[in-house]
C-alpha positions as CSV (number, residue, x, y, z in Angstrom):
1,X,0.0,0.0,0.0
2,X,1.3,3.4,-0.9
3,X,2.0,5.8,2.0
4,X,2.0,9.5,2.4
5,X,3.5,11.3,5.4
6,X,1.9,14.6,6.5
7,X,4.2,16.7,8.8
8,X,2.0,19.5,10.1
9,X,1.8,20.7,13.8
10,X,-1.7,22.2,13.4
11,X,-3.9,19.0,13.9
12,X,-7.0,20.5,12.3
13,X,-5.1,21.3,9.1
14,X,-3.3,17.9,9.1
15,X,-6.6,16.1,9.5
16,X,-8.2,18.2,6.8
17,X,-5.3,17.3,4.4
18,X,-5.6,13.6,5.3
19,X,-9.4,13.7,4.6
20,X,-8.8,15.2,1.1
21,X,-6.1,12.6,0.3
22,X,-8.5,9.8,1.3
23,X,-11.2,11.3,-0.8
24,X,-8.9,11.1,-3.8
25,X,-7.9,7.5,-3.0
26,X,-9.1,5.8,0.1
27,X,-6.5,3.0,-0.3
28,X,-3.6,5.3,0.5
29,X,-2.1,5.0,4.0
30,X,-1.8,8.5,5.5
31,X,0.4,9.1,8.5
32,X,0.4,12.3,10.5
33,X,3.0,13.9,12.8
34,X,3.7,17.4,14.0
35,X,7.4,17.0,14.6
36,X,10.3,17.0,12.2
37,X,12.4,14.6,14.4
38,X,9.6,12.1,14.5
39,X,9.1,12.5,10.7
40,X,12.7,11.6,10.1
41,X,12.4,8.5,12.3
42,X,9.3,7.5,10.3
43,X,11.1,8.0,7.0
44,X,14.1,5.9,8.1
45,X,12.1,3.0,9.5
46,X,9.5,2.7,6.7
47,X,9.1,3.9,3.1
48,X,6.9,6.8,2.1
49,X,5.8,7.6,-1.5
50,X,5.2,11.4,-0.9
51,X,5.6,14.0,1.8
52,X,3.5,17.0,2.8
53,X,5.7,19.3,5.0
54,X,4.8,22.4,6.9
55,X,7.6,24.9,6.4
56,X,7.3,26.2,10.0
57,X,7.3,23.3,12.5
58,X,7.6,23.4,16.3
59,X,11.0,21.7,16.6
60,X,12.7,23.0,13.4
61,X,12.2,24.2,9.9
62,X,10.4,22.1,7.4
63,X,13.0,23.2,4.8
64,X,15.7,21.6,7.0
65,X,13.6,18.5,7.3
66,X,13.2,18.3,3.6
67,X,17.0,18.6,3.2
68,X,17.5,15.7,5.5
69,X,14.9,13.6,3.6
70,X,16.7,14.4,0.3
71,X,20.0,13.1,1.8
72,X,18.4,9.6,1.9
73,X,19.1,7.7,-1.4
74,X,15.6,6.3,-1.6
75,X,14.0,9.8,-1.4
76,X,16.1,11.6,-3.9
77,X,13.1,12.0,-6.3
78,X,10.2,11.4,-3.9
79,X,7.5,14.1,-4.3
80,X,7.6,16.8,-1.6
81,X,4.8,19.3,-1.2
82,X,5.3,22.2,1.1
83,X,2.6,23.7,3.3
84,X,3.3,27.4,4.1
85,X,1.7,30.6,5.3
86,X,4.6,32.6,3.9
87,X,4.4,32.5,0.1
88,X,7.7,34.2,-0.3
89,X,9.5,31.1,1.0
90,X,8.3,28.7,-1.7
91,X,10.8,30.0,-4.2
92,X,13.6,28.9,-1.8
93,X,12.0,25.5,-1.5
94,X,11.9,25.0,-5.3
95,X,15.5,26.0,-5.7
96,X,17.0,24.2,-2.7
97,X,14.9,21.2,-2.2
98,X,13.3,20.6,-5.7
99,X,9.9,20.3,-4.2
100,X,7.0,19.1,-6.3
101,X,4.5,21.9,-5.4
102,X,3.4,24.0,-2.5
103,X,0.1,24.8,-0.7
104,X,-0.5,28.2,0.8
105,X,-2.5,28.5,4.1
106,X,-5.3,29.1,4.4
107,X,-6.0,26.8,1.4
108,X,-9.1,25.7,-0.4
109,X,-9.8,22.0,-1.1
110,X,-9.6,22.5,-4.9
111,X,-6.0,23.8,-4.5
112,X,-5.0,20.7,-2.4
113,X,-6.7,18.3,-4.8
114,X,-4.9,19.9,-7.8
115,X,-1.5,19.5,-6.1
116,X,-2.1,15.9,-5.1
117,X,-4.2,14.2,-7.8
118,X,-1.4,14.1,-10.4
119,X,1.2,12.5,-8.1
120,X,-1.4,10.0,-6.7
121,X,-2.9,8.9,-10.0
122,X,0.1,9.2,-12.3
123,X,3.0,8.7,-9.8
124,X,2.4,6.8,-6.6
125,X,-0.4,4.5,-7.8
126,X,1.0,3.9,-11.3
127,X,4.3,2.6,-9.9
128,X,2.7,0.6,-7.0
129,X,2.9,-2.8,-8.8
130,X,6.6,-2.3,-9.6
131,X,7.4,-1.5,-6.0
132,X,5.9,-4.6,-4.4
133,X,5.9,-8.3,-4.9
134,X,2.9,-10.3,-3.7
135,X,3.8,-13.5,-1.9
136,X,1.1,-16.2,-1.6
137,X,1.6,-18.6,1.2
138,X,-0.7,-21.6,2.1
139,X,-3.0,-19.6,4.5
140,X,-2.3,-16.0,3.6
141,X,-0.7,-13.6,1.2
142,X,1.1,-10.3,1.8
143,X,3.0,-7.6,-0.1
144,X,6.8,-7.0,0.3
145,X,8.5,-3.8,-1.0
146,X,11.0,-4.9,-3.6
147,X,13.5,-2.2,-2.5
148,X,13.7,-3.8,0.9
149,X,14.7,-7.2,-0.5
150,X,18.5,-7.7,-0.2
151,X,18.8,-11.2,-1.7
152,X,17.1,-14.6,-2.0
153,X,18.7,-17.9,-1.4
154,X,17.8,-21.4,-2.4
155,X,19.3,-24.0,-0.1
156,X,18.5,-27.6,0.8
157,X,15.2,-27.5,-1.1
158,X,14.2,-24.4,0.8
159,X,14.0,-20.7,-0.4
160,X,14.6,-17.8,1.9
161,X,14.1,-14.1,1.2
162,X,16.3,-11.8,3.2
163,X,15.0,-8.3,3.6
164,X,16.1,-5.3,5.6
165,X,13.6,-6.2,8.2
166,X,13.3,-10.0,8.3
167,X,14.0,-13.4,6.7
168,X,11.0,-15.0,5.0
169,X,10.6,-18.7,4.3
170,X,9.4,-19.1,0.8
171,X,9.8,-22.8,0.3
172,X,6.7,-23.0,-1.9
173,X,8.5,-20.8,-4.5
174,X,11.5,-21.4,-6.8
175,X,14.1,-18.8,-7.7
176,X,13.0,-19.0,-11.3
177,X,9.4,-18.1,-10.4
178,X,10.5,-15.3,-8.1
179,X,12.9,-13.8,-10.6
180,X,10.0,-13.6,-13.1
181,X,8.0,-11.5,-10.7
182,X,10.8,-9.2,-9.5
183,X,11.9,-5.9,-11.1
184,X,15.0,-5.3,-13.2
185,X,17.0,-4.5,-10.1
186,X,17.3,-8.2,-9.4
187,X,19.7,-10.7,-11.1
188,X,20.6,-14.3,-10.5
189,X,24.3,-14.5,-9.8
190,X,24.5,-18.2,-8.8
191,X,22.2,-21.2,-9.1
192,X,21.3,-20.6,-5.4
193,X,21.1,-16.8,-5.3
194,X,19.2,-13.8,-6.6
195,X,20.6,-10.4,-5.5
196,X,19.3,-6.9,-5.5
197,X,22.0,-5.0,-7.3
198,X,21.3,-1.8,-5.4
199,X,22.7,-3.4,-2.3
200,X,26.0,-4.4,-3.9
201,X,28.9,-2.9,-1.8
202,X,31.9,-4.6,-3.4
203,X,32.7,-7.3,-6.0
204,X,35.7,-9.5,-5.5
205,X,36.5,-10.4,-9.1
206,X,39.4,-12.7,-8.2
207,X,37.4,-14.9,-5.9
208,X,34.1,-14.4,-7.6
209,X,32.3,-13.1,-4.5
210,X,29.9,-10.3,-3.9
211,X,29.6,-8.2,-0.6
212,X,26.1,-6.9,0.0
213,X,25.2,-4.0,2.3
214,X,24.0,-5.1,5.8
215,X,25.0,-8.7,5.1
216,X,28.2,-10.3,6.7
217,X,28.3,-13.4,4.5
218,X,29.6,-13.2,0.9
219,X,27.5,-14.2,-2.1
220,X,29.1,-16.5,-4.7
221,X,29.1,-15.7,-8.4
222,X,28.5,-18.7,-10.6
223,X,30.5,-19.0,-13.8
224,X,27.4,-19.4,-16.0
225,X,25.8,-16.3,-14.5
226,X,28.7,-13.9,-15.1
227,X,27.4,-12.8,-18.5
228,X,24.0,-11.8,-17.0
229,X,25.8,-9.9,-14.2
230,X,28.0,-8.1,-16.7
231,X,25.0,-6.5,-18.1
232,X,23.8,-5.3,-14.7
233,X,27.0,-4.0,-13.1
234,X,30.2,-2.5,-14.3
235,X,32.5,-4.1,-11.8
236,X,32.5,-7.5,-13.6
237,X,34.4,-7.8,-17.0
C-alpha cells in the first residue's frame, strides 16, 4: 500500500489534508506527525511515497527537514509538497529542495486536490505494482516492498528471502518463479542466489564473490551467470 506522510503541527489542518487525500484514493495509507524529528524517524524506519511538509514546525524548519529527507538515497526523487503561510519562501523551497509543489495556508480544497491528484494517480499508484511483490503462502498472502529485498537464497530444497527487516521462508517458491515477478533491479548471480544490485557494496573479481550491504556473509558468483551480471553491473568484466 502506498504511503503519504503529513508533517503539520496544526492538527486541524493535518486532519483536513488527510481527509482530502483519502477522498482522492481511500486505499492510501496516510500518516500524520507534528514534529520533524519524529518524521525523520518514520522516513528511516519505513518507506513513504510522498511527503507534505509544513515549512514552519515546532521543533525546526520544514525546509531543513526536507534537506534531511533528500539526503536519503531512496528519497532523492520522492515528491515533496510544502505547506506554508509565507508565500515568499516557496521559491527557496523550489531552488534548494526541488519540491514538487506548495500549498499556501489558508487553502481551499480545490488547491490541495490539484496539487495531489497528479502524483497520486500518475505517480504513486502507477508505480505501485513495480514497487511490491505479492507473496502467496498456504494460508495467507502479503506484499513486500522490492527495494527492501537484499537477496534470495535457495538451499537444501528451501527458499529464503532476506529483507532489511526479516528473513522470510518461501519454500513454496522457486528462484525462477520469483525472478520472473521481480523488477529489473534483481539478477541471478548463482544457481542458489538472486541479489538486488542496489545493495552491492563490493565485487571480488578474483574470488568471484559479492559483498552486499547489511550482510556479513559473501554471495558467490556462478560462472554461467557472469554474463548476466555483466549487463547489470560494471565491476565485472
